[in-house]
C-alpha positions as CSV (number, residue, x, y, z in Angstrom):
1,M,25.3,52.5,-35.0
2,L,26.5,53.0,-31.5
3,R,24.1,52.1,-28.7
4,A,24.2,53.5,-25.2
5,P,25.5,51.0,-22.7
6,P,22.8,49.2,-20.8
7,Q,21.9,50.9,-17.6
8,A,22.3,49.0,-14.3
9,P,19.0,47.9,-12.9
10,R,17.5,50.3,-10.4
11,A,17.4,49.3,-6.9
12,S,13.9,48.4,-5.9
13,R,12.1,51.1,-4.0
14,R,9.8,48.6,-2.2
15,P,10.6,48.1,1.5
16,P,11.9,44.7,2.4
17,P,9.4,42.2,3.7
18,P,8.8,42.3,7.4
19,R,10.8,39.9,9.5
20,C,8.9,37.5,11.7
21,S,9.4,38.2,15.3
22,P,7.6,36.8,18.4
23,A,4.8,38.9,19.8
24,A,5.6,41.2,22.6
25,G,5.7,39.3,25.8
26,A,5.6,35.9,24.2
27,S,7.8,33.3,25.6
28,P,9.7,30.7,23.5
29,P,8.2,27.2,23.3
30,P,9.5,25.0,26.2
31,S,12.2,22.5,25.5
32,A,11.7,18.8,26.1
33,G,10.6,18.2,29.7
34,G,9.6,21.9,30.1
35,I,6.3,22.8,31.7
36,R,3.9,24.3,29.1
37,R,1.3,25.6,31.5
38,L,0.0,25.2,35.0
39,V,-3.0,22.9,35.4
40,L,-4.2,23.6,38.9
41,T,-5.5,26.8,40.4
42,P,-4.4,27.8,44.0
43,E,-7.8,26.6,45.2
44,G,-7.3,23.3,43.3
45,R,-4.0,22.7,45.1
46,A,-5.4,23.3,48.6
47,K,-5.9,20.5,51.2
48,L,-8.3,20.5,54.1
49,D,-5.5,19.3,56.4
50,A,-2.7,21.7,55.9
51,R,-0.3,19.8,58.2
52,P,2.9,18.6,56.6
53,D,2.4,15.3,54.9
54,R,5.4,13.8,56.7
55,D,3.4,14.3,60.0
56,F,0.3,12.7,58.6
57,Y,2.2,9.7,57.4
58,A,4.4,9.4,60.5
59,F,2.9,6.1,61.5
60,P,3.1,3.1,59.1
61,R,-0.2,1.9,57.5
62,L,0.4,-1.7,56.5
63,V,-2.9,-2.0,54.7
64,K,-3.9,-2.2,51.0
65,H,-5.8,0.9,50.0
66,V,-7.8,-0.8,47.2
67,D,-9.5,-4.1,46.8
68,D,-8.3,-7.3,45.1
69,G,-10.1,-6.6,41.9
70,F,-8.2,-3.4,41.4
71,L,-4.9,-5.0,42.3
72,A,-5.5,-7.8,39.8
73,A,-6.3,-5.3,37.0
74,L,-3.1,-3.4,37.9
75,A,-0.9,-6.5,37.9
76,D,-2.3,-7.4,34.5
77,L,-1.5,-4.0,33.2
78,Y,2.1,-4.2,34.5
79,R,2.5,-7.6,32.9
80,E,1.4,-6.1,29.6
81,R,3.5,-2.9,29.7
82,L,6.6,-3.7,31.7
83,R,9.5,-5.9,30.5
84,P,12.0,-8.1,32.4
85,G,15.3,-6.4,33.2
86,W,13.9,-2.9,33.4
87,D,14.8,-0.2,35.9
88,V,11.6,1.0,37.7
89,L,10.7,3.7,40.1
90,D,7.7,3.1,42.4
91,L,6.8,6.7,43.1
92,M,4.8,7.4,46.3
93,S,5.1,3.7,47.3
94,S,4.3,1.8,50.4
95,W,5.0,-1.6,51.9
96,V,3.8,-3.3,48.7
97,S,4.5,-2.4,45.1
98,H,1.6,-4.3,43.5
99,L,4.0,-5.7,40.8
100,P,3.6,-9.3,39.5
101,P,5.7,-11.9,41.4
102,E,9.4,-11.6,40.6
103,R,9.4,-15.0,39.0
104,E,7.0,-13.6,36.4
105,L,8.5,-10.2,36.0
106,P,12.2,-10.1,37.1
107,L,13.3,-6.5,37.1
108,R,16.8,-5.2,37.2
109,R,16.2,-2.6,39.8
110,V,13.1,-1.3,41.7
111,V,13.6,2.1,43.4
112,G,11.0,3.1,46.0
113,H,9.9,6.5,47.1
114,G,7.5,7.4,49.8
115,L,6.8,9.3,53.1
116,N,7.3,6.5,55.6
117,A,10.6,4.7,55.9
118,Q,9.1,1.8,58.0
119,E,6.6,1.0,55.2
120,L,9.2,1.2,52.5
121,A,11.6,-1.0,54.5
122,K,9.0,-3.8,54.5
123,N,8.5,-3.7,50.7
124,P,10.3,-6.9,49.4
125,R,10.4,-5.7,45.8
126,L,12.4,-2.5,46.5
127,D,16.2,-2.7,46.0
128,Y,16.5,0.6,47.8
129,F,14.3,3.6,48.6
130,F,14.3,7.2,49.6
131,V,11.9,9.4,51.6
132,K,10.8,12.8,50.3
133,D,7.8,15.0,50.6
134,L,7.0,15.9,47.0
135,N,4.7,18.7,48.1
136,K,7.7,20.4,49.7
137,E,10.4,19.7,47.1
138,Q,9.9,18.0,43.8
139,R,13.5,17.2,42.7
140,L,14.1,13.4,42.5
141,E,17.6,12.3,43.5
142,L,17.9,10.1,40.4
143,Q,20.0,10.4,37.3
144,T,18.5,11.8,34.1
145,S,17.3,9.2,31.6
146,S,18.0,6.3,34.0
147,L,14.7,4.6,34.3
148,D,12.5,2.5,32.0
149,A,9.3,3.0,33.9
150,V,7.8,5.2,36.6
151,L,4.7,3.8,38.5
152,C,2.4,5.8,40.7
153,T,-0.4,3.8,42.4
154,V,-3.4,5.4,44.2
155,S,-1.4,8.4,45.3
156,V,-1.6,11.1,42.5
157,Q,-4.5,12.7,44.3
158,Y,-2.2,14.1,47.0
159,L,0.3,16.0,44.7
160,Q,0.0,19.8,45.1
161,S,2.7,20.6,42.4
162,P,1.9,17.9,39.9
163,E,3.3,19.9,37.0
164,K,6.8,19.9,38.5
165,V,6.6,16.3,39.6
166,F,5.6,15.1,36.1
167,A,8.5,17.2,34.6
168,E,10.8,15.3,37.0
169,I,9.2,12.0,35.8
170,F,10.0,13.0,32.3
171,R,13.6,13.8,33.2
172,V,14.4,10.5,34.9
173,L,12.7,8.4,32.2
174,K,14.7,7.0,29.3
175,P,13.5,8.0,25.8
176,G,10.6,5.5,25.2
177,G,10.2,4.9,28.9
178,V,6.6,4.6,30.3
179,C,4.8,6.2,33.2
180,I,1.7,4.5,34.5
181,V,-0.5,6.4,37.0
182,S,-3.3,4.3,38.5
183,F,-6.1,5.4,40.9
184,S,-9.6,4.6,42.1
185,N,-12.1,6.6,44.0
186,R,-10.6,6.1,47.5
187,M,-8.6,8.7,49.2
188,F,-7.6,10.3,52.5
189,Y,-10.2,13.0,52.0
190,E,-8.5,15.6,54.2
191,K,-5.2,15.2,52.4
192,A,-6.4,15.1,48.8
193,I,-6.2,18.3,46.8
194,G,-9.3,20.4,46.2
195,A,-9.4,19.6,42.4
196,W,-9.6,15.9,43.2
197,R,-12.0,16.1,46.2
198,E,-14.5,18.1,44.2
199,G,-14.1,16.2,41.0
200,T,-15.9,13.4,39.3
201,A,-14.5,10.2,38.0
202,Y,-14.3,11.7,34.5
203,S,-12.7,15.0,35.7
204,R,-10.1,13.1,37.7
205,V,-9.1,11.1,34.6
206,Q,-8.9,14.4,32.6
207,L,-6.8,15.9,35.4
208,V,-4.2,13.2,35.2
209,T,-4.3,13.4,31.4
210,Q,-3.5,17.1,31.7
211,Y,-0.6,16.5,34.0
212,F,1.1,14.6,31.2
213,Q,0.0,17.1,28.5
214,C,1.4,20.1,30.5
215,V,5.0,18.7,30.1
216,D,6.5,19.0,26.6
217,G,7.7,15.6,25.3
218,F,5.2,13.1,26.6
219,T,3.2,11.1,24.1
220,E,-0.6,11.5,24.0
221,P,-1.9,9.9,27.2
222,E,-3.8,6.6,27.0
223,V,-6.7,5.8,29.4
224,V,-7.5,2.4,30.7
225,R,-10.8,1.9,32.7
226,K,-12.3,-1.1,34.4
227,L,-15.5,-0.2,36.2
228,P,-17.4,-2.2,38.8
229,S,-20.2,-2.8,36.3
230,D,-17.7,-4.5,34.0
231,A,-17.3,-7.2,36.6
232,A,-20.9,-7.3,37.8
233,G,-22.7,-8.3,34.7
234,G,-23.4,-4.7,33.8
235,K,-25.1,-3.9,37.2
236,P,-23.9,-0.4,38.3
237,A,-22.6,0.2,41.8
238,S,-25.1,1.9,44.1
239,P,-24.4,5.3,45.7
240,L,-24.2,3.6,49.1
241,D,-21.4,1.4,47.7
242,A,-19.5,4.5,46.6
243,V,-19.8,6.1,50.1
244,M,-18.7,2.9,51.8
245,R,-15.6,2.6,49.5
246,L,-14.8,6.2,50.2
247,F,-14.4,5.5,53.9
248,G,-12.7,2.1,53.3
249,M,-15.7,0.0,54.1
250,A,-16.9,-3.1,52.1
251,G,-18.8,-2.5,49.0
252,S,-18.8,-3.5,45.4
253,S,-15.4,-3.7,43.7
254,D,-13.3,-0.5,43.3
255,P,-13.2,1.1,39.9
256,F,-9.9,0.9,38.1
257,Y,-8.4,3.8,36.2
258,A,-4.9,4.2,34.7
259,V,-3.4,6.9,32.6
260,I,-0.3,5.9,30.6
261,S,2.2,8.0,28.7
262,Y,5.7,7.6,27.3
263,R,8.6,9.8,27.1
264,N,8.8,10.5,23.4
265,F,12.0,9.6,21.4
266,K,11.6,13.0,19.7
267,P,9.6,15.7,21.4
268,M,6.9,17.2,19.3
């Protein structure tokens, strides 16, 4: 018995599944080193003294801006995290880099950056230096992926465009390179940004943490703290001590804070 030839399958009348597309107005995720978001508001970036920073720092200040306890904690941290033979950038530096002695930590190259050439010229650890106001222009005259470490000591509170500066830090670091930002509660009050002046110790740590987090490709920041009570048998510093330290007068030891992050080998 003859059978009719099988019919070709009918084309499905169901509409094809919708194709995923970005929401209207959505921007693609940033590439490694791109800025995810802005951290500071315009008010948070403002300074009480609006003069150019180069004018404020026109005269050298050959003093240490934190006490010996802070500097000892910082040197110990550098011994732990830095390695001999590294290329290092001392960002927003001065006449001293606070690194361990060269016999303990011989580095291949230490590049200095700051606002006063006289201060930088007196720094014995610098192989060379450059002067730039990072609140005017954030680009660093350094090759991409050329540094093993970037250090920023008691100066982050003056950055008005920290998002762009930290993106530059990411750019100049080698994959796996480290950035160590250390600070206390001292500052030139009139030149610190509003978000720092009006903040607490906790909020300032969180602020620096967010500076790393706003740039795609940094590892999760690590926080190191050493407070005055740690070195005083648990006895907290008095409010008077805090006021005296703020104006550079003697008091109990300065609190030590550091926020550390690495340029990830593979951005997340």
